[in-house]
C-alpha positions, 0 to 999 in steps of 0.5 A: 534855714538858708535861702537858696536863690535858684529855682529848680531847673527843669527841662521845661524852664523857658529860655530868656534870650531866644536860645531855646530851652536852657536845660536838657537831659540826654540819657547815657546809661539806663538803670533797667537796660541789661546792656548798660552798667547798673546805674542811671546816668545822664548828660545835662546841657545848660545854657547859663544865661536863662538860669542863675549865673555869673558873668566873667569879665570875658563876657563883655570885655575883649581882654577879660578873664574867664570864669576860672579867674574867680577861683584865684586868690585875687578874685575868690572873695567875689563869690562869698561874704557879707551882702545887702539884699535891697528891695526897692520900695519906690521904683520909677517905671518908664514904658519901653517897647518891650515892657517897662524899665526901672533905671536906678540912679545914684540918688535913689540908690543912696536913698533906698540904702539909707532907708534899709540900713540907716546910712548911705554907705555903699555895701561891699556886695549888693543884691538889687530887686524890687519889693513889689516884684513883677513875676511870671507864672513861675514866680521869677522876675518878669523879663519884660520889667527891666531893672538896671543901675544907671551909670552914676549908681555903678560909679557910686558903688565902685567908689567903695574900694571893697565893692566886688559883687553885684547881683540882680533878680533881672535877666541882665545888668544892662538894658540897651535895646538896639545897642551893642553898648553894655556900660554897666557890665563894662564898669563893674566886671573889671572888679566886681562879679556880676550875677543875674537871674536870681530867685529872691522874691521870697527873701526878706530885705536885709544883710546876709552872708552870701555863698555863690560859687559857680561851676569852675568852667575854665575858658567860659565867659559865664557859668551856672550858679546856685547862690545861697544866703545865710542870716548872721544869726544862723551862722552864729548859732551854727558856730556856737553849736560846734 
């Protein structure tokens, strides 16, 4: 069975960026109202940055492309393909005003990838999370426990010319309190799609096939997404059954 990397989104889903509730529903047609068509139909408002989402280059880069650019031949591959889900075994935490921060440098990233795969090659796509994941009461990555790449780790990933997607269970790809700088976004987004707020606590570490297509919102700098991971054995069995 595939792993779905999004929790159920409910009206009481908490906001992460002082944006209020990230999901709300407004009825348009009531099935029981004789003045309405015989359907139930609602308007759904989504604030993507408190939900599993993809960032487009325009989220950070002044001249960056929007979400629609991922649906062009040049960037469609950002959204699907083989991916390594890496669960850090030995995070190094630093106390910060808002909680804790684990900054993963290139040496640690290479070491953890060697442990997980037997070699130090940078993957084409990477999901980064923690083996002992600090979670909220809802089972999501605790927003007070930041997990980000150091700049040299981002550079190491980008040294692989095929690297094109970075995914994280934390709410952001940068942790720069009090600063307007977003160095990891700026390094990654010109080539790699950035996905945040993924629900991976119940997924075993390993290699998977990723499908992560967002809503194709023209002009948007981010969009909700429901990523799915398939095991390669599952894909092989499905193909063999055809």
